PQR file with spaces between the fields and no chain letter, atoms N, CA, C, O and H, PARSE charges and radii, in Angstrom:
ATOM       1  N    MET     1     132.391   77.195   51.452 -0.4000 1.5000
ATOM       2  CA   MET     1     133.844   77.534   51.254 -0.0000 2.0000
ATOM       3  C    MET     1     134.478   76.666   50.291  0.5500 1.7000
ATOM       4  O    MET     1     134.009   75.605   49.880 -0.5500 1.4000
ATOM       5  N    PRO     2     135.672   77.233   49.931 -0.5600 1.5000
ATOM       6  CA   PRO     2     136.594   76.643   48.853  0.2800 2.0000
ATOM       7  C    PRO     2     137.264   75.458   49.985  0.5500 1.7000
ATOM       8  O    PRO     2     137.484   75.616   51.185 -0.5500 1.4000
ATOM       9  N    GLU     3     137.484   74.275   49.156 -0.4000 1.5000
ATOM      10  CA   GLU     3     138.772   73.586   49.810 -0.0000 2.0000
ATOM      11  C    GLU     3     139.813   73.916   49.764  0.5500 1.7000
ATOM      12  O    GLU     3     140.363   74.566   48.875 -0.5500 1.4000
ATOM      13  H    GLU     3     137.305   74.146   48.181  0.4000 1.0000
ATOM      14  N    ASN     4     140.498   73.256   51.330 -0.4000 1.5000
ATOM      15  CA   ASN     4     142.306   73.728   51.369 -0.0000 2.0000
ATOM      16  C    ASN     4     142.415   75.343   51.616  0.5500 1.7000
ATOM      17  O    ASN     4     143.349   76.112   51.387 -0.5500 1.4000
ATOM      18  H    ASN     4     140.051   72.728   52.052  0.4000 1.0000
ATOM      19  N    ARG     5     141.074   75.580   52.186 -0.4000 1.5000
ATOM      20  CA   ARG     5     141.546   77.645   52.562 -0.0000 2.0000
ATOM      21  C    ARG     5     142.374   77.731   53.342  0.5500 1.7000
ATOM      22  O    ARG     5     143.240   78.606   53.320 -0.5500 1.4000
ATOM      23  H    ARG     5     140.316   74.955   52.372  0.4000 1.0000
ATOM      24  N    GLY     6     142.254   76.651   54.367 -0.4000 1.5000
ATOM      25  CA   GLY     6     143.027   77.158   55.935 -0.0000 2.0000
ATOM      26  C    GLY     6     144.558   76.633   55.062  0.5500 1.7000
ATOM      27  O    GLY     6     145.512   77.404   55.168 -0.5500 1.4000
ATOM      28  H    GLY     6     141.551   75.941   54.385  0.4000 1.0000
ATOM      29  N    ARG     7     144.706   75.655   54.429 -0.4000 1.5000
ATOM      30  CA   ARG     7     146.278   74.903   54.061 -0.0000 2.0000
ATOM      31  C    ARG     7     146.743   76.618   53.291  0.5500 1.7000
ATOM      32  O    ARG     7     147.715   77.218   53.749 -0.5500 1.4000
ATOM      33  H    ARG     7     143.931   75.029   54.343  0.4000 1.0000
ATOM      34  N    ARG     8     146.125   77.067   52.425 -0.4000 1.5000
ATOM      35  CA   ARG     8     146.558   78.287   51.666 -0.0000 2.0000
ATOM      36  C    ARG     8     147.182   79.452   52.567  0.5500 1.7000
ATOM      37  O    ARG     8     148.278   80.010   52.621 -0.5500 1.4000
ATOM      38  H    ARG     8     145.335   76.580   52.053  0.4000 1.0000
ATOM      39  N    ALA     9     145.940   79.555   53.264 -0.4000 1.5000
ATOM      40  CA   ALA     9     146.202   80.272   54.236 -0.0000 2.0000
ATOM      41  C    ALA     9     147.843   80.325   55.095  0.5500 1.7000
ATOM      42  O    ALA     9     148.585   81.308   55.092 -0.5500 1.4000
ATOM      43  H    ALA     9     145.050   79.101   53.220  0.4000 1.0000
ATOM      44  N    LYS    10     148.118   79.025   55.775 -0.4000 1.5000
ATOM      45  CA   LYS    10     149.536   78.401   56.348 -0.0000 2.0000
ATOM      46  C    LYS    10     150.527   78.401   55.758  0.5500 1.7000
ATOM      47  O    LYS    10     151.686   78.414   56.175 -0.5500 1.4000
ATOM      48  H    LYS    10     147.515   78.227   55.777  0.4000 1.0000
ATOM      49  N    GLU    11     149.983   78.380   54.368 -0.4000 1.5000
ATOM      50  CA   GLU    11     151.385   78.468   53.291 -0.0000 2.0000
ATOM      51  C    GLU    11     151.569   80.097   52.934  0.5500 1.7000
ATOM      52  O    GLU    11     152.561   80.434   52.289 -0.5500 1.4000
ATOM      53  H    GLU    11     149.042   78.369   54.030  0.4000 1.0000
ATOM      54  N    ALA    12     150.749   80.937   53.298 -0.4000 1.5000
ATOM      55  CA   ALA    12     150.807   82.276   53.099 -0.0000 2.0000
ATOM      56  C    ALA    12     151.554   83.158   54.476  0.5500 1.7000
ATOM      57  O    ALA    12     152.204   84.201   54.393 -0.5500 1.4000
ATOM      58  H    ALA    12     149.942   80.662   53.822  0.4000 1.0000
ATOM      59  N    VAL    13     151.238   82.403   55.679 -0.4000 1.5000
ATOM      60  CA   VAL    13     152.006   82.740   56.618 -0.0000 2.0000
ATOM      61  C    VAL    13     153.273   82.196   56.432  0.5500 1.7000
ATOM      62  O    VAL    13     154.279   82.873   56.644 -0.5500 1.4000
ATOM      63  H    VAL    13     150.710   81.556   55.747  0.4000 1.0000
ATOM      64  N    LYS    14     153.325   81.057   56.061 -0.4000 1.5000
ATOM      65  CA   LYS    14     155.393   80.915   56.264 -0.0000 2.0000
ATOM      66  C    LYS    14     156.007   81.319   54.833  0.5500 1.7000
ATOM      67  O    LYS    14     156.806   82.235   55.029 -0.5500 1.4000
ATOM      68  H    LYS    14     152.509   80.506   55.888  0.4000 1.0000
ATOM      69  N    LYS    15     155.969   81.129   54.055 -0.4000 1.5000
ATOM      70  CA   LYS    15     156.305   82.495   53.137 -0.0000 2.0000
ATOM      71  C    LYS    15     156.410   83.719   53.548  0.5500 1.7000
ATOM      72  O    LYS    15     157.402   84.431   53.395 -0.5500 1.4000
ATOM      73  H    LYS    15     155.321   80.385   53.896  0.4000 1.0000
ATOM      74  N    ARG    16     155.552   83.971   54.003 -0.4000 1.5000
ATOM      75  CA   ARG    16     155.686   85.700   54.710 -0.0000 2.0000
ATOM      76  C    ARG    16     157.409   85.625   55.601  0.5500 1.7000
ATOM      77  O    ARG    16     158.470   86.235   55.465 -0.5500 1.4000
ATOM      78  H    ARG    16     154.746   83.392   54.128  0.4000 1.0000
ATOM      79  N    GLN    17     156.836   84.379   56.634 -0.4000 1.5000
ATOM      80  CA   GLN    17     158.048   84.019   57.534 -0.0000 2.0000
ATOM      81  C    GLN    17     159.004   84.127   57.326  0.5500 1.7000
ATOM      82  O    GLN    17     159.868   84.509   58.115 -0.5500 1.4000
ATOM      83  H    GLN    17     155.974   83.884   56.744  0.4000 1.0000
ATOM      84  N    ASP    18     159.219   83.679   55.663 -0.4000 1.5000
ATOM      85  CA   ASP    18     160.742   83.607   55.758 -0.0000 2.0000
ATOM      86  C    ASP    18     161.602   84.470   55.143  0.5500 1.7000
ATOM      87  O    ASP    18     162.757   84.192   54.819 -0.5500 1.4000
ATOM      88  H    ASP    18     158.518   83.368   55.022  0.4000 1.0000
ATOM      89  N    THR    19     161.007   85.592   54.968 -0.4000 1.5000
ATOM      90  CA   THR    19     161.123   86.528   54.367 -0.0000 2.0000
ATOM      91  C    THR    19     161.469   87.928   55.462  0.5500 1.7000
ATOM      92  O    THR    19     162.319   88.803   55.295 -0.5500 1.4000
ATOM      93  H    THR    19     160.069   85.818   55.231  0.4000 1.0000
ATOM      94  N    ASP    20     160.388   87.754   56.716 -0.4000 1.5000
ATOM      95  CA   ASP    20     160.316   88.671   57.881 -0.0000 2.0000
ATOM      96  C    ASP    20     159.668   87.860   58.919  0.5500 1.7000
ATOM      97  O    ASP    20     158.437   87.832   58.908 -0.5500 1.4000
ATOM      98  H    ASP    20     159.697   87.043   56.851  0.4000 1.0000
ATOM      99  N    ALA    21     160.481   87.011   60.061 -0.4000 1.5000
ATOM     100  CA   ALA    21     160.686   86.783   60.923 -0.0000 2.0000
ATOM     101  C    ALA    21     159.649   87.252   61.811  0.5500 1.7000
ATOM     102  O    ALA    21     159.955   88.095   62.655 -0.5500 1.4000
ATOM     103  H    ALA    21     161.480   87.034   60.070  0.4000 1.0000
ATOM     104  N    THR    22     158.445   86.815   61.736 -0.4000 1.5000
ATOM     105  CA   THR    22     157.233   88.020   62.567 -0.0000 2.0000
ATOM     106  C    THR    22     156.829   86.824   63.503  0.5500 1.7000
ATOM     107  O    THR    22     156.529   87.302   64.597 -0.5500 1.4000
ATOM     108  H    THR    22     158.197   86.130   61.051  0.4000 1.0000
ATOM     109  N    LEU    23     156.745   85.901   63.503 -0.4000 1.5000
ATOM     110  CA   LEU    23     155.872   84.899   64.351 -0.0000 2.0000
ATOM     111  C    LEU    23     156.491   84.477   65.718  0.5500 1.7000
ATOM     112  O    LEU    23     157.537   83.834   65.802 -0.5500 1.4000
ATOM     113  H    LEU    23     156.989   85.513   62.614  0.4000 1.0000
ATOM     114  N    ASP    24     155.750   84.896   66.777 -0.4000 1.5000
ATOM     115  CA   ASP    24     155.885   84.421   67.882 -0.0000 2.0000
ATOM     116  C    ASP    24     156.688   82.478   68.013  0.5500 1.7000
ATOM     117  O    ASP    24     156.320   81.431   67.480 -0.5500 1.4000
ATOM     118  H    ASP    24     154.900   85.418   66.709  0.4000 1.0000
ATOM     119  N    VAL    25     157.884   82.796   68.993 -0.4000 1.5000
ATOM     120  CA   VAL    25     158.452   81.686   69.222 -0.0000 2.0000
ATOM     121  C    VAL    25     157.610   80.750   69.748  0.5500 1.7000
ATOM     122  O    VAL    25     157.783   79.583   69.396 -0.5500 1.4000
ATOM     123  H    VAL    25     158.182   83.646   69.426  0.4000 1.0000
ATOM     124  N    ARG    26     156.529   81.072   70.696 -0.4000 1.5000
ATOM     125  CA   ARG    26     155.525   80.444   71.102 -0.0000 2.0000
ATOM     126  C    ARG    26     154.790   79.551   70.486  0.5500 1.7000
ATOM     127  O    ARG    26     154.525   78.422   70.900 -0.5500 1.4000
ATOM     128  H    ARG    26     156.388   82.020   70.982  0.4000 1.0000
ATOM     129  N    THR    27     154.345   80.198   69.176 -0.4000 1.5000
ATOM     130  CA   THR    27     153.734   79.790   68.019 -0.0000 2.0000
ATOM     131  C    THR    27     154.427   78.751   67.511  0.5500 1.7000
ATOM     132  O    THR    27     153.833   77.733   67.155 -0.5500 1.4000
ATOM     133  H    THR    27     154.560   81.115   68.840  0.4000 1.0000
ATOM     134  N    LEU    28     155.594   78.859   67.427 -0.4000 1.5000
ATOM     135  CA   LEU    28     156.863   78.155   66.518 -0.0000 2.0000
ATOM     136  C    LEU    28     156.553   76.522   67.027  0.5500 1.7000
ATOM     137  O    LEU    28     156.072   75.524   66.492 -0.5500 1.4000
ATOM     138  H    LEU    28     156.077   79.685   67.717  0.4000 1.0000
ATOM     139  N    LEU    29     157.046   76.818   68.204 -0.4000 1.5000
ATOM     140  CA   LEU    29     157.565   75.919   69.601 -0.0000 2.0000
ATOM     141  C    LEU    29     156.139   74.820   69.883  0.5500 1.7000
ATOM     142  O    LEU    29     156.267   73.748   70.475 -0.5500 1.4000
ATOM     143  H    LEU    29     157.438   77.628   68.639  0.4000 1.0000
ATOM     144  N    GLU    30     154.590   75.411   69.248 -0.4000 1.5000
ATOM     145  CA   GLU    30     153.605   74.555   69.411 -0.0000 2.0000
ATOM     146  C    GLU    30     153.526   73.815   68.067  0.5500 1.7000
ATOM     147  O    GLU    30     153.060   72.688   67.897 -0.5500 1.4000
ATOM     148  H    GLU    30     154.486   76.282   68.767  0.4000 1.0000
ATOM     149  N    LEU    31     154.108   74.707   67.048 -0.4000 1.5000
ATOM     150  CA   LEU    31     153.737   73.523   65.872 -0.0000 2.0000
ATOM     151  C    LEU    31     154.289   72.608   65.651  0.5500 1.7000
ATOM     152  O    LEU    31     153.812   71.565   65.204 -0.5500 1.4000
ATOM     153  H    LEU    31     154.487   75.622   67.186  0.4000 1.0000
ATOM     154  N    ALA    32     156.045   72.956   66.084 -0.4000 1.5000
ATOM     155  CA   ALA    32     156.711   71.634   66.043 -0.0000 2.0000
ATOM     156  C    ALA    32     156.836   70.743   66.823  0.5500 1.7000
ATOM     157  O    ALA    32     157.603   69.800   66.628 -0.5500 1.4000
ATOM     158  H    ALA    32     156.433   73.803   66.448  0.4000 1.0000
ATOM     159  N    ARG    33     156.086   70.880   67.879 -0.4000 1.5000
ATOM     160  CA   ARG    33     155.539   69.598   69.084 -0.0000 2.0000
ATOM     161  C    ARG    33     154.428   69.369   68.315  0.5500 1.7000
ATOM     162  O    ARG    33     153.511   69.261   69.129 -0.5500 1.4000
ATOM     163  H    ARG    33     155.463   71.646   68.036  0.4000 1.0000
ATOM     164  N    GLY    34     153.935   69.218   67.067 -0.4000 1.5000
ATOM     165  CA   GLY    34     152.521   68.442   66.729 -0.0000 2.0000
ATOM     166  C    GLY    34     151.371   69.011   66.227  0.5500 1.7000
ATOM     167  O    GLY    34     150.578   68.550   65.406 -0.5500 1.4000
ATOM     168  H    GLY    34     154.680   69.306   66.406  0.4000 1.0000
ATOM     169  N    LYS    35     151.369   70.278   66.930 -0.4000 1.5000
ATOM     170  CA   LYS    35     149.743   70.531   66.854 -0.0000 2.0000
ATOM     171  C    LYS    35     149.608   70.940   65.252  0.5500 1.7000
ATOM     172  O    LYS    35     148.879   71.919   65.088 -0.5500 1.4000
ATOM     173  H    LYS    35     152.014   70.652   67.596  0.4000 1.0000
ATOM     174  N    GLY    36     149.854   70.695   64.724 -0.4000 1.5000
ATOM     175  CA   GLY    36     149.293   70.856   63.337 -0.0000 2.0000
ATOM     176  C    GLY    36     149.599   69.625   62.364  0.5500 1.7000
ATOM     177  O    GLY    36     149.547   68.509   62.880 -0.5500 1.4000
ATOM     178  H    GLY    36     150.445   69.901   64.858  0.4000 1.0000
ATOM     179  N    THR    37     149.917   69.724   60.989 -0.4000 1.5000
ATOM     180  CA   THR    37     150.404   68.448   60.323 -0.0000 2.0000
ATOM     181  C    THR    37     152.088   68.278   60.390  0.5500 1.7000
ATOM     182  O    THR    37     152.886   69.158   60.712 -0.5500 1.4000
ATOM     183  H    THR    37     149.959   70.631   60.571  0.4000 1.0000
ATOM     184  N    PRO    38     152.394   66.870   59.985 -0.5600 1.5000
ATOM     185  CA   PRO    38     153.799   67.100   60.000  0.2800 2.0000
ATOM     186  C    PRO    38     154.391   67.549   59.148  0.5500 1.7000
ATOM     187  O    PRO    38     155.552   67.166   59.299 -0.5500 1.4000
ATOM     188  N    ARG    39     154.288   68.345   58.035 -0.4000 1.5000
ATOM     189  CA   ARG    39     154.442   69.115   57.437 -0.0000 2.0000
ATOM     190  C    ARG    39     155.319   70.568   58.039  0.5500 1.7000
ATOM     191  O    ARG    39     156.462   71.012   57.925 -0.5500 1.4000
ATOM     192  H    ARG    39     153.346   68.656   57.912  0.4000 1.0000
ATOM     193  N    ASP    40     153.754   71.077   58.886 -0.4000 1.5000
ATOM     194  CA   ASP    40     153.851   72.168   59.593 -0.0000 2.0000
ATOM     195  C    ASP    40     154.993   72.049   60.800  0.5500 1.7000
ATOM     196  O    ASP    40     155.508   73.095   61.196 -0.5500 1.4000
ATOM     197  H    ASP    40     152.825   70.717   58.979  0.4000 1.0000
ATOM     198  N    ALA    41     155.304   71.044   61.261 -0.4000 1.5000
ATOM     199  CA   ALA    41     155.988   70.783   62.301 -0.0000 2.0000
ATOM     200  C    ALA    41     157.066   70.528   61.508  0.5500 1.7000
ATOM     201  O    ALA    41     157.867   71.311   62.017 -0.5500 1.4000
ATOM     202  H    ALA    41     154.886   70.195   60.939  0.4000 1.0000
ATOM     203  N    GLU    42     157.502   70.133   60.858 -0.4000 1.5000
ATOM     204  CA   GLU    42     158.863   70.052   59.989 -0.0000 2.0000
ATOM     205  C    GLU    42     159.220   71.699   59.888  0.5500 1.7000
ATOM     206  O    GLU    42     160.344   71.942   60.328 -0.5500 1.4000
ATOM     207  H    GLU    42     156.851   69.496   60.445  0.4000 1.0000
ATOM     208  N    TRP    43     158.603   72.684   59.474 -0.4000 1.5000
ATOM     209  CA   TRP    43     158.754   73.746   58.731 -0.0000 2.0000
ATOM     210  C    TRP    43     159.017   74.954   60.006  0.5500 1.7000
ATOM     211  O    TRP    43     159.739   75.950   60.052 -0.5500 1.4000
ATOM     212  H    TRP    43     157.690   72.487   59.116  0.4000 1.0000
ATOM     213  N    ALA    44     158.143   74.384   60.897 -0.4000 1.5000
ATOM     214  CA   ALA    44     158.368   75.365   62.406 -0.0000 2.0000
ATOM     215  C    ALA    44     159.931   75.116   62.838  0.5500 1.7000
ATOM     216  O    ALA    44     160.755   76.026   62.746 -0.5500 1.4000
ATOM     217  H    ALA    44     157.557   73.575   60.860  0.4000 1.0000
ATOM     218  N    LEU    45     160.274   73.793   63.321 -0.4000 1.5000
ATOM     219  CA   LEU    45     161.475   73.349   63.499 -0.0000 2.0000
ATOM     220  C    LEU    45     162.898   73.908   62.910  0.5500 1.7000
ATOM     221  O    LEU    45     163.879   74.409   63.460 -0.5500 1.4000
ATOM     222  H    LEU    45     159.605   73.053   63.395  0.4000 1.0000
ATOM     223  N    SER    46     162.527   73.555   61.339 -0.4000 1.5000
ATOM     224  CA   SER    46     163.647   74.714   60.487 -0.0000 2.0000
ATOM     225  C    SER    46     163.541   76.334   60.956  0.5500 1.7000
ATOM     226  O    SER    46     164.391   77.159   60.620 -0.5500 1.4000
ATOM     227  H    SER    46     161.730   73.148   60.892  0.4000 1.0000
ATOM     228  N    GLN    47     162.728   76.559   61.530 -0.4000 1.5000
ATOM     229  CA   GLN    47     162.209   78.134   61.172 -0.0000 2.0000
ATOM     230  C    GLN    47     163.392   78.564   63.256  0.5500 1.7000
ATOM     231  O    GLN    47     164.014   79.519   63.720 -0.5500 1.4000
ATOM     232  H    GLN    47     162.038   75.889   61.803  0.4000 1.0000
ATOM     233  N    LEU    48     163.012   77.098   63.737 -0.4000 1.5000
ATOM     234  CA   LEU    48     163.312   77.578   65.107 -0.0000 2.0000
ATOM     235  C    LEU    48     164.961   77.261   65.299  0.5500 1.7000
ATOM     236  O    LEU    48     165.647   77.583   66.270 -0.5500 1.4000
ATOM     237  H    LEU    48     162.507   76.321   63.360  0.4000 1.0000
ATOM     238  N    ALA    49     165.500   76.355   63.785 -0.4000 1.5000
ATOM     239  CA   ALA    49     166.980   75.926   63.996 -0.0000 2.0000
ATOM     240  C    ALA    49     167.674   77.109   63.415  0.5500 1.7000
ATOM     241  O    ALA    49     168.819   77.294   63.829 -0.5500 1.4000
ATOM     242  H    ALA    49     164.942   76.094   62.997  0.4000 1.0000
ATOM     243  N    ARG    50     167.063   78.190   62.279 -0.4000 1.5000
ATOM     244  CA   ARG    50     167.192   79.087   61.797 -0.0000 2.0000
ATOM     245  C    ARG    50     167.422   80.074   62.849  0.5500 1.7000
ATOM     246  O    ARG    50     168.546   80.574   62.892 -0.5500 1.4000
ATOM     247  H    ARG    50     166.133   78.039   61.943  0.4000 1.0000
ATOM     248  N    ARG    51     166.456   80.475   63.794 -0.4000 1.5000
ATOM     249  CA   ARG    51     166.529   81.588   64.837 -0.0000 2.0000
ATOM     250  C    ARG    51     167.637   81.056   65.789  0.5500 1.7000
ATOM     251  O    ARG    51     168.631   81.773   65.900 -0.5500 1.4000
ATOM     252  H    ARG    51     165.543   80.068   63.759  0.4000 1.0000
ATOM     253  N    ALA    52     167.598   79.947   66.457 -0.4000 1.5000
ATOM     254  CA   ALA    52     168.563   79.373   67.130 -0.0000 2.0000
ATOM     255  C    ALA    52     170.062   79.712   66.918  0.5500 1.7000
ATOM     256  O    ALA    52     170.691   80.239   67.835 -0.5500 1.4000
ATOM     257  H    ALA    52     166.791   79.364   66.367  0.4000 1.0000
ATOM     258  N    LEU    53     170.757   79.369   65.513 -0.4000 1.5000
ATOM     259  CA   LEU    53     171.514   79.185   64.747 -0.0000 2.0000
ATOM     260  C    LEU    53     172.109   81.029   64.621  0.5500 1.7000
ATOM     261  O    LEU    53     173.286   81.334   64.810 -0.5500 1.4000
ATOM     262  H    LEU    53     170.246   78.941   64.768  0.4000 1.0000
ATOM     263  N    ALA    54     171.094   81.976   64.301 -0.4000 1.5000
ATOM     264  CA   ALA    54     171.244   83.335   64.424 -0.0000 2.0000
ATOM     265  C    ALA    54     171.581   83.839   65.581  0.5500 1.7000
ATOM     266  O    ALA    54     171.944   85.013   65.516 -0.5500 1.4000
ATOM     267  H    ALA    54     170.137   81.729   64.148  0.4000 1.0000
ATOM     268  N    GLY    55     171.589   83.146   67.078 -0.4000 1.5000
ATOM     269  CA   GLY    55     171.984   83.556   68.223 -0.0000 2.0000
ATOM     270  C    GLY    55     170.412   83.987   69.272  0.5500 1.7000
ATOM     271  O    GLY    55     170.328   84.679   70.287 -0.5500 1.4000
ATOM     272  H    GLY    55     171.294   82.192   67.130  0.4000 1.0000
ATOM     273  N    GLU    56     169.433   83.304   68.562 -0.4000 1.5000
ATOM     274  CA   GLU    56     168.465   84.017   69.411 -0.0000 2.0000
ATOM     275  C    GLU    56     168.046   83.053   70.333  0.5500 1.7000
ATOM     276  O    GLU    56     167.442   82.103   69.837 -0.5500 1.4000
ATOM     277  H    GLU    56     169.501   82.742   67.738  0.4000 1.0000
ATOM     278  N    LYS    57     168.223   83.047   71.656 -0.4000 1.5000
ATOM     279  CA   LYS    57     167.908   82.274   72.886 -0.0000 2.0000
ATOM     280  C    LYS    57     166.431   81.916   72.930  0.5500 1.7000
ATOM     281  O    LYS    57     165.541   82.637   73.381 -0.5500 1.4000
ATOM     282  H    LYS    57     168.715   83.819   72.059  0.4000 1.0000
ATOM     283  N    ILE    58     166.266   80.505   72.313 -0.4000 1.5000
ATOM     284  CA   ILE    58     164.539   80.163   72.678 -0.0000 2.0000
ATOM     285  C    ILE    58     164.420   79.092   74.018  0.5500 1.7000
ATOM     286  O    ILE    58     165.151   78.119   74.198 -0.5500 1.4000
ATOM     287  H    ILE    58     166.988   79.920   71.946  0.4000 1.0000
ATOM     288  N    GLU    59     163.826   79.329   74.487 -0.4000 1.5000
ATOM     289  CA   GLU    59     163.744   78.417   76.179 -0.0000 2.0000
ATOM     290  C    GLU    59     163.247   77.002   75.325  0.5500 1.7000
ATOM     291  O    GLU    59     162.650   76.822   74.263 -0.5500 1.4000
ATOM     292  H    GLU    59     163.231   80.120   74.340  0.4000 1.0000
ATOM     293  N    GLY    60     163.498   76.612   75.783 -0.4000 1.5000
ATOM     294  CA   GLY    60     162.842   74.954   75.475 -0.0000 2.0000
ATOM     295  C    GLY    60     163.224   74.231   73.563  0.5500 1.7000
ATOM     296  O    GLY    60     162.681   73.466   72.766 -0.5500 1.4000
ATOM     297  H    GLY    60     163.983   76.758   76.646  0.4000 1.0000
ATOM     298  N    PHE    61     164.513   75.119   73.639 -0.4000 1.5000
ATOM     299  CA   PHE    61     164.720   74.736   72.425 -0.0000 2.0000
ATOM     300  C    PHE    61     166.412   74.840   71.863  0.5500 1.7000
ATOM     301  O    PHE    61     166.991   75.926   71.878 -0.5500 1.4000
ATOM     302  H    PHE    61     164.954   75.740   74.287  0.4000 1.0000
ATOM     303  N    ALA    62     166.986   73.773   71.454 -0.4000 1.5000
ATOM     304  CA   ALA    62     168.519   73.970   71.611 -0.0000 2.0000
ATOM     305  C    ALA    62     168.968   73.400   70.480  0.5500 1.7000
ATOM     306  O    ALA    62     168.244   72.526   70.004 -0.5500 1.4000
ATOM     307  H    ALA    62     166.515   72.890   71.441  0.4000 1.0000
ATOM     308  N    VAL    63     170.243   73.732   69.768 -0.4000 1.5000
ATOM     309  CA   VAL    63     170.881   73.210   68.602 -0.0000 2.0000
ATOM     310  C    VAL    63     172.040   72.557   68.915  0.5500 1.7000
ATOM     311  O    VAL    63     173.000   73.316   68.784 -0.5500 1.4000
ATOM     312  H    VAL    63     170.831   74.442   70.155  0.4000 1.0000
ATOM     313  N    GLU    64     172.349   71.433   69.284 -0.4000 1.5000
ATOM     314  CA   GLU    64     173.559   70.959   69.352 -0.0000 2.0000
ATOM     315  C    GLU    64     174.057   69.704   68.663  0.5500 1.7000
ATOM     316  O    GLU    64     173.163   69.013   68.174 -0.5500 1.4000
ATOM     317  H    GLU    64     171.569   70.816   69.391  0.4000 1.0000
ATOM     318  N    GLY    65     175.167   69.315   68.537 -0.4000 1.5000
ATOM     319  CA   GLY    65     175.551   68.377   67.805 -0.0000 2.0000
ATOM     320  C    GLY    65     175.998   68.478   66.191  0.5500 1.7000
ATOM     321  O    GLY    65     176.000   69.575   65.632 -0.5500 1.4000
ATOM     322  H    GLY    65     175.893   69.877   68.934  0.4000 1.0000
ATOM     323  N    VAL    66     176.307   67.477   65.615 -0.4000 1.5000
ATOM     324  CA   VAL    66     176.769   67.728   64.284 -0.0000 2.0000
ATOM     325  C    VAL    66     175.435   66.886   63.607  0.5500 1.7000
ATOM     326  O    VAL    66     174.844   65.838   63.868 -0.5500 1.4000
ATOM     327  H    VAL    66     176.306   66.586   66.069  0.4000 1.0000
ATOM     328  N    ALA    67     175.327   67.862   62.686 -0.4000 1.5000
ATOM     329  CA   ALA    67     174.032   67.454   61.283 -0.0000 2.0000
ATOM     330  C    ALA    67     174.666   65.828   61.146  0.5500 1.7000
ATOM     331  O    ALA    67     175.714   65.329   61.556 -0.5500 1.4000
ATOM     332  H    ALA    67     175.806   68.713   62.473  0.4000 1.0000
ATOM     333  N    GLY    68     173.438   65.241   60.324 -0.4000 1.5000
ATOM     334  CA   GLY    68     174.115   64.329   59.611 -0.0000 2.0000
ATOM     335  C    GLY    68     174.129   62.911   60.499  0.5500 1.7000
ATOM     336  O    GLY    68     174.695   61.912   60.056 -0.5500 1.4000
ATOM     337  H    GLY    68     172.587   65.646   59.991  0.4000 1.0000
């Protein structure tokens, strides 16, 4: 089995998600809550923030305050 096969698959999904938001919100929330690597959690949080800022209502997630 090739090394890092799972990582390559995750990166392919992330790349596809950047152009076509098809991942289930529940999956993104799970990743953001640490059900993977810190890099995956950070990516999931950014995806959730993009969706929330675009007006999508996401139960259990809110974007508030000023960045920085």
